[in-house]
C-alpha positions as CSV (number, residue, x, y, z in Angstrom):
1,M,0.0,0.0,0.0
2,S,1.5,3.3,-1.0
3,E,2.0,6.2,1.4
4,F,-0.5,9.0,1.0
5,L,0.1,12.7,1.8
6,W,-2.8,14.9,2.9
7,T,-1.9,17.9,0.8
8,P,-4.4,20.7,0.1
9,E,-4.5,19.4,-3.5
10,S,-5.3,15.9,-2.5
11,Q,-8.0,17.2,-0.1
12,R,-9.7,19.1,-3.0
13,A,-9.4,16.0,-5.2
14,L,-11.3,14.0,-2.6
15,G,-13.9,16.7,-2.0
16,H,-12.7,17.2,1.5
17,E,-11.6,20.8,1.4
18,K,-14.8,22.0,3.1
19,T,-14.9,19.2,5.7
20,L,-11.6,19.8,7.5
21,H,-12.4,19.9,11.2
22,F,-11.1,19.1,14.6
23,T,-13.4,17.5,17.2
24,F,-12.6,17.9,20.9
25,T,-13.9,15.1,23.1
26,Q,-13.7,14.5,26.9
27,Q,-12.3,11.0,26.0
28,L,-9.2,12.5,24.5
29,G,-8.6,14.6,27.7
30,R,-6.9,17.5,25.9
31,T,-8.2,20.4,24.0
32,I,-5.3,21.7,22.0
33,G,-5.7,20.9,18.4
34,P,-4.8,22.1,14.9
35,V,-5.6,25.6,13.8
36,R,-4.1,25.0,10.3
37,S,-3.8,22.0,8.0
38,D,-0.1,22.1,7.0
39,A,3.3,23.4,8.2
40,S,6.9,23.4,7.1
41,S,9.7,23.1,9.7
42,R,13.5,23.0,9.8
43,A,16.2,22.2,12.3
44,A,19.9,22.4,11.9
45,G,22.5,19.9,12.9
46,K,25.2,20.3,15.6
47,I,28.9,19.9,16.2
48,I,30.5,19.2,19.6
49,L,33.7,21.2,20.0
50,V,34.8,19.7,23.3
51,G,33.2,17.6,26.0
52,E,31.4,14.8,24.2
53,H,30.7,11.7,26.3
54,A,31.9,13.5,29.4
55,V,28.8,15.7,29.3
56,V,26.7,12.6,30.0
57,Y,28.4,12.4,33.4
58,G,28.1,16.0,34.4
59,A,31.1,17.7,32.6
60,R,30.7,20.9,30.7
61,A,30.8,20.9,26.9
62,I,30.8,23.3,24.0
63,A,28.7,22.8,20.9
64,I,28.0,24.9,17.8
65,P,25.1,24.6,15.3
66,L,25.7,23.1,11.9
67,L,23.6,25.6,10.1
68,S,24.4,24.4,6.6
69,K,22.8,21.0,7.2
70,S,19.2,20.4,8.3
71,M,16.2,18.1,8.8
72,N,13.3,19.5,6.9
73,L,9.7,18.4,7.4
74,R,6.3,19.1,5.7
75,I,3.4,18.2,7.9
76,F,-0.2,17.8,6.7
77,T,-3.3,17.0,8.7
78,D,-7.0,16.5,8.0
79,R,-7.5,18.0,11.5
80,V,-9.6,15.0,12.7
81,A,-9.1,14.1,16.4
82,T,-8.8,10.4,17.3
83,N,-7.3,8.2,20.0
84,T,-5.8,6.1,17.2
85,P,-4.3,8.7,14.8
86,K,-3.2,7.7,11.4
87,I,0.4,8.6,11.1
88,K,2.1,8.4,7.7
89,F,5.8,9.4,7.8
90,Q,8.4,9.2,5.2
91,I,12.0,10.6,4.9
92,G,13.6,10.8,1.5
93,G,10.7,9.1,0.0
94,K,11.0,6.0,2.2
95,P,8.6,5.0,5.0
96,V,10.2,5.3,8.5
97,N,10.3,2.5,11.1
98,D,8.0,2.0,14.0
99,Q,10.3,3.8,16.4
100,L,9.8,7.1,14.5
101,I,6.0,6.5,14.3
102,A,6.0,6.1,18.1
103,M,8.1,9.3,18.4
104,V,5.3,11.2,16.7
105,Q,2.8,9.8,19.1
106,E,5.0,10.8,22.0
107,A,5.3,14.3,20.5
108,F,1.5,14.7,20.8
109,E,1.8,13.8,24.4
110,V,4.7,16.1,25.4
111,L,3.0,19.0,23.7
112,G,-0.3,18.3,25.4
113,L,-2.1,17.7,22.1
114,A,-5.2,15.7,21.4
115,P,-3.9,13.3,18.8
116,F,-4.9,13.8,15.2
117,N,-4.1,12.3,11.8
118,V,-0.9,13.5,10.3
119,S,1.2,12.8,7.2
120,I,4.8,13.9,7.3
121,D,7.2,14.2,4.4
122,G,10.9,14.6,5.4
123,H,14.1,15.5,3.7
124,S,17.5,15.6,5.4
125,T,20.8,17.0,4.3
126,L,22.4,15.8,7.5
127,M,24.6,12.7,7.5
128,L,22.7,10.1,9.5
129,G,24.5,8.3,12.3
130,A,27.6,10.6,11.9
131,G,27.5,12.4,15.2
132,V,26.1,15.7,13.8
133,G,22.8,15.6,15.6
134,S,20.4,14.0,13.1
135,S,18.2,12.6,15.8
136,A,18.1,15.9,17.7
137,S,17.4,17.8,14.5
138,L,14.5,15.4,13.7
139,C,13.0,15.8,17.2
140,V,13.2,19.6,17.2
141,S,11.9,19.9,13.6
142,L,8.9,17.7,14.4
143,L,8.0,19.7,17.5
144,R,8.4,23.0,15.6
145,G,6.1,21.7,12.9
146,L,3.4,20.4,15.3
147,C,3.6,23.7,17.1
148,Q,2.9,25.6,13.9
149,I,0.0,23.3,13.1
150,C,-1.5,24.0,16.6
151,G,-0.6,27.6,17.1
152,I,1.8,26.9,20.0
153,T,4.8,29.1,20.8
154,L,7.7,27.6,22.8
155,T,10.8,29.2,24.1
156,P,14.1,27.7,22.8
157,A,14.8,26.3,26.3
158,R,11.4,24.6,26.5
159,L,11.6,23.3,23.0
160,S,15.0,21.8,23.9
161,Q,13.6,20.1,27.0
162,L,10.7,18.5,25.1
163,A,12.9,17.5,22.2
164,N,15.3,15.8,24.7
165,R,12.4,13.7,26.0
166,L,11.8,12.5,22.4
167,E,15.5,11.8,21.9
168,R,15.6,9.3,24.6
169,R,14.2,6.9,22.0
170,F,17.5,7.1,20.2
171,H,20.1,7.5,22.9
172,G,18.6,6.2,26.1
173,N,19.9,8.9,28.4
174,P,20.9,12.0,26.4
175,S,22.4,14.9,28.2
176,G,20.3,17.5,26.5
177,L,23.4,19.1,24.8
178,D,22.3,18.2,21.2
179,T,18.7,19.4,21.5
180,S,19.9,22.6,23.2
181,V,22.3,23.7,20.5
182,V,19.8,22.7,17.8
183,S,17.0,24.6,19.4
184,L,19.1,27.8,20.1
185,E,21.1,27.7,16.9
186,Q,24.1,29.4,18.4
187,A,27.3,28.4,20.1
188,I,26.6,27.2,23.7
189,L,28.3,26.2,26.9
190,F,26.3,23.4,28.3
191,E,26.1,21.5,31.6
192,R,23.6,18.8,32.3
193,G,20.7,19.8,34.4
194,R,21.1,23.5,33.6
195,D,19.9,25.8,30.9
196,A,22.4,26.2,28.0
197,E,24.5,29.4,28.1
198,A,25.1,31.4,24.9
199,L,28.8,31.5,24.2
200,I,30.6,34.7,23.1
201,V,32.7,34.0,20.0
202,N,35.2,36.5,18.7
203,R,37.4,36.2,15.6
204,P,40.9,34.9,16.0
205,R,43.5,37.5,17.0
206,S,45.3,39.3,14.2
207,S,42.7,38.2,11.7
208,N,39.7,39.8,10.0
209,L,38.4,36.3,9.1
210,P,36.1,34.0,11.1
211,W,37.2,30.8,12.7
212,C,37.7,28.1,10.1
213,F,36.9,24.5,10.7
214,A,36.4,21.5,8.5
215,L,33.9,18.7,9.2
216,L,35.5,15.5,7.8
217,D,33.2,12.5,7.3
218,T,35.0,9.1,7.9
219,G,32.3,7.4,5.9
220,V,31.8,4.9,8.8
221,R,28.6,4.8,10.8
222,S,28.0,3.7,14.4
223,P,24.9,4.1,16.6
224,T,25.4,6.7,19.3
225,I,24.0,4.5,22.0
226,N,26.5,1.8,21.3
227,M,29.4,4.2,21.7
228,V,27.9,5.6,24.9
229,R,27.8,2.1,26.3
230,K,31.4,1.4,25.1
231,A,32.8,4.5,26.8
232,E,30.8,4.1,30.1
233,P,33.2,1.7,31.9
234,W,36.2,4.0,31.3
235,F,34.3,7.0,32.6
236,R,33.1,5.1,35.6
237,D,36.6,3.9,36.4
238,Q,38.1,7.4,36.0
239,G,35.5,9.0,38.3
240,S,35.5,12.7,39.1
241,T,39.1,13.2,38.2
242,V,38.4,12.9,34.4
243,I,35.3,15.1,34.7
244,S,37.5,17.8,36.3
245,T,40.0,17.4,33.4
246,F,37.2,17.7,30.8
247,N,35.9,20.8,32.6
248,D,39.4,22.4,32.4
249,I,39.5,21.7,28.7
250,T,36.1,23.2,28.2
251,T,37.1,26.3,30.2
252,D,40.1,26.8,28.0
253,A,38.1,26.3,24.8
254,A,35.5,28.9,25.9
255,R,38.2,31.4,26.7
256,A,39.9,30.7,23.4
257,L,36.7,31.4,21.4
258,R,36.0,34.5,23.5
259,E,39.5,36.0,23.2
260,G,40.5,34.7,19.8
261,E,43.3,32.4,21.1
262,S,43.9,29.9,18.2
263,E,46.7,28.0,19.9
264,L,44.7,27.6,23.1
265,L,41.7,26.2,21.2
266,A,43.9,23.8,19.2
267,D,45.4,22.6,22.5
268,A,42.0,22.1,24.1
269,M,40.8,20.1,21.1
270,A,43.9,17.9,21.0
271,K,43.5,17.1,24.8
272,C,39.9,16.2,24.3
273,H,40.7,13.9,21.5
274,D,43.4,12.1,23.5
275,L,40.9,11.5,26.4
276,L,38.3,10.2,24.0
277,T,40.9,7.9,22.5
278,N,41.5,6.5,26.0
279,A,37.7,6.1,26.4
280,G,37.8,3.7,23.3
281,V,35.6,5.7,20.9
282,V,38.3,6.7,18.5
283,T,38.5,3.9,15.9
284,E,41.2,3.4,13.2
285,P,39.2,5.3,10.5
286,I,38.9,8.3,12.8
287,A,42.6,8.2,13.7
288,D,43.5,8.0,10.0
289,V,41.4,11.1,9.2
290,V,42.8,13.0,12.2
291,A,46.4,12.2,11.0
292,N,45.6,13.3,7.4
293,A,44.1,16.6,8.6
294,L,47.1,17.4,10.7
295,R,49.4,16.4,7.8
296,Y,47.6,18.8,5.4
297,G,48.0,21.7,7.8
298,A,45.1,21.6,10.4
299,S,46.1,23.1,13.8
300,A,44.1,20.4,15.5
301,A,41.7,17.6,14.7
302,K,39.5,15.5,16.9
303,V,36.6,13.1,16.9
304,T,33.3,15.0,17.2
305,G,30.2,13.3,18.6
306,A,29.9,9.7,19.7
307,G,32.8,8.3,17.8
308,G,33.1,4.8,16.4
309,G,33.1,6.4,13.0
310,G,31.1,9.5,12.1
311,C,33.0,12.8,11.7
312,V,36.2,14.5,12.6
313,L,36.4,18.2,13.4
314,A,39.5,20.0,12.2
315,L,40.6,23.5,13.2
316,I,42.3,25.3,10.3
317,P,44.5,28.4,10.4
318,T,42.5,31.2,8.9
319,N,45.3,32.2,6.5
320,K,45.5,28.6,5.2
321,C,41.8,27.8,5.1
322,D,41.3,27.5,1.3
323,K,44.6,25.6,0.8
324,V,44.0,23.1,3.5
325,I,40.3,22.5,2.5
326,A,41.3,22.0,-1.1
327,A,44.0,19.5,-0.1
328,L,41.5,17.6,2.1
329,R,38.9,17.5,-0.7
330,Q,41.5,16.2,-3.2
331,D,42.4,13.4,-0.7
332,M,38.9,12.5,0.7
333,G,36.5,13.8,-1.9
334,S,34.4,17.0,-1.9
335,D,31.3,15.2,-0.5
336,R,33.2,14.3,2.7
337,V,34.7,17.7,3.5
338,H,32.4,20.4,4.8
339,P,33.9,23.9,5.7
340,I,32.4,25.6,8.7
341,F,33.0,29.2,9.7
342,I,32.1,30.9,13.0
343,P,31.0,33.5,13.9
């Protein structure tokens, strides 16, 4: 059976354009419902600069939004309330699995909505399973779209909290870092259990150019939850000492971004990568990409995200940005090298 999208055109073709309605019932127990029949939503990806994995155990971390990549959704509804909503959901033209259907049902719940029939058509430019926040982006984009449908306004902090509840389906015990930076769409300093803090970022000293990074795709994919489980014994064995070390690294990285200290940021990134290597999440493909980035002129390079594959983040001197990125693209292919500039 083919997937069917409730578009305005399809409604007219079926003669339903005059029968769109939303029925509130005491049985549903909630009275917030659609005020419009369609919406478009978008959420960017994310990149963790320092502190991944450690943030799960209470360490501070820094993340920046990956604004050039996103999860985009079109949501349609016939505005009919029901305890058993028909949920049709596809991404890239392919029906999603039952886990994502259940996520939509949970989204109704966390937003306090009476469930209604929906058809969702998604398109992602994010690399899936690569540590760049594809699941957080999906959760935030879905909530943004449903809020548009129902005329709800959420603060970025509240949006992040609700999205993090949905993301538990993917990662079990997410810290909230990913959904925070995706919701706020700016560089943040994050500590679990607290609201994210916007991070001041100034350009590198003695340069009129922004910070230059390259996101390098190893081409290998590994589920985040598997890497979290792999790293957990090491973090438990290290105890509070390693959390303190990660906090020092994050403090240095925040100061580096604020004061434009390139060498300090490179040092912080390198130290973070070494610790994550000890935690067991830096695999051979990651190590190879890191070594290549440094050989081509990057100031520092580290795993970003969960590890086990995914992406490497390289810091590139601003005066060598074009040259280094060109060399990396020649070596790896243009589709696996993504320049990033902040601010």
